[in-house]
C-alpha positions as CSV (number, residue, x, y, z in Angstrom):
1,M,-6.2,59.9,-64.5
2,T,-8.3,57.5,-66.5
3,S,-9.8,54.8,-64.4
4,V,-9.7,51.1,-65.3
5,N,-13.0,49.7,-66.3
6,Y,-13.9,46.0,-66.3
7,V,-15.9,43.7,-68.5
8,K,-16.8,40.3,-67.1
9,I,-16.5,37.4,-69.6
10,E,-16.4,33.8,-68.5
11,E,-16.2,34.7,-64.9
12,K,-13.1,36.8,-65.6
13,D,-12.9,40.6,-65.2
14,I,-11.1,42.0,-68.2
15,P,-9.6,45.4,-67.5
16,F,-9.9,48.2,-70.1
17,K,-8.2,51.5,-70.0
18,I,-7.4,53.8,-72.9
19,G,-6.2,57.4,-72.4
20,G,-5.7,60.2,-74.8
21,Y,-2.0,59.7,-75.1
22,A,-2.2,56.0,-76.0
23,L,-4.9,56.7,-78.5
24,S,-2.9,59.5,-80.0
25,L,0.1,57.2,-80.5
26,F,-2.1,54.6,-82.0
27,L,-3.7,57.1,-84.5
28,K,-0.3,58.4,-85.4
29,Q,1.0,55.0,-86.1
30,K,-2.0,54.2,-88.3
31,K,-1.8,57.7,-89.9
32,I,-5.4,58.6,-89.0
33,K,-6.4,62.1,-87.9
34,F,-8.5,62.2,-84.7
35,S,-11.2,64.1,-86.6
36,E,-11.4,61.1,-89.0
37,F,-11.3,58.4,-86.3
38,S,-15.0,57.6,-86.2
39,K,-15.2,57.3,-90.0
40,A,-12.2,55.1,-90.0
41,L,-13.8,52.8,-87.5
42,E,-16.9,52.5,-89.7
43,D,-14.8,51.7,-92.7
44,D,-12.4,49.2,-91.1
45,L,-13.7,46.8,-88.5
46,T,-10.2,45.5,-88.0
47,L,-9.2,48.9,-86.7
48,L,-12.0,48.7,-84.1
49,Y,-10.6,45.4,-82.8
50,E,-7.1,46.8,-82.7
51,V,-8.1,49.9,-80.6
52,L,-10.2,47.8,-78.3
53,Y,-7.2,45.4,-77.8
54,L,-5.0,48.4,-77.1
55,G,-7.4,49.3,-74.3
56,V,-7.2,45.8,-72.9
57,Q,-3.4,45.8,-73.1
58,N,-3.3,49.1,-71.2
59,G,-5.8,47.8,-68.7
60,Y,-3.7,44.8,-67.9
61,K,-0.6,47.0,-67.7
62,R,-2.3,49.4,-65.3
63,E,-3.2,46.4,-63.1
64,G,0.4,45.1,-63.2
65,V,-0.8,41.8,-64.7
66,Q,0.4,40.1,-68.0
67,N,-2.1,40.3,-70.8
68,P,-3.2,36.7,-71.5
69,F,-4.6,37.6,-74.9
70,T,-3.3,38.1,-78.4
71,L,-5.3,40.4,-80.7
72,E,-6.7,37.3,-82.3
73,T,-7.8,35.5,-79.1
74,F,-9.3,38.7,-77.7
75,A,-11.2,39.3,-80.9
76,E,-12.5,35.8,-80.9
77,L,-13.5,36.0,-77.2
78,I,-15.5,39.2,-77.6
79,D,-17.1,38.0,-80.8
80,D,-18.1,34.7,-79.2
81,H,-19.7,36.5,-76.2
82,N,-21.2,39.4,-78.2
83,M,-19.2,41.9,-76.2
84,V,-17.9,44.1,-79.1
85,N,-20.6,46.7,-78.2
86,K,-19.7,46.7,-74.5
87,F,-16.0,47.4,-75.2
88,S,-17.0,50.0,-77.9
89,E,-19.1,51.8,-75.2
90,L,-16.1,51.9,-72.9
91,L,-14.0,53.3,-75.8
92,S,-16.7,56.0,-76.4
93,E,-16.8,56.9,-72.7
94,S,-13.0,57.1,-72.6
95,M,-13.0,59.5,-75.5
96,G,-15.9,61.6,-74.1
97,G,-14.3,61.9,-70.6
98,E,-16.9,59.9,-68.8
99,K,-15.5,57.8,-66.0
100,S,-16.8,54.5,-64.8
101,N,-15.3,51.9,-62.6
102,E,-18.1,49.3,-62.9
103,K,-17.6,45.6,-63.2
104,N,-20.1,44.3,-65.7
């Protein structure tokens, strides 16, 4: 079971969870092979925001709480607080099997 990770922004803990199944459905919908995923992220920054948002949606779902963000408001929030790299690290950890339950 993939644990829920948290990123603290504006005194709020934002949950993030992305598992293999959710990611595989996302990639299938986008018609991207897993082996080409890293390259696709480099080529299309919008794709990165979408997959990070998927992790936030799944995190809130796991917590049983309604997601207060849209893709646009989430992207603006993480841009405004320079947190793209932090969420990207969580995505990489999720893909690599590392588990963390830290609140940052």
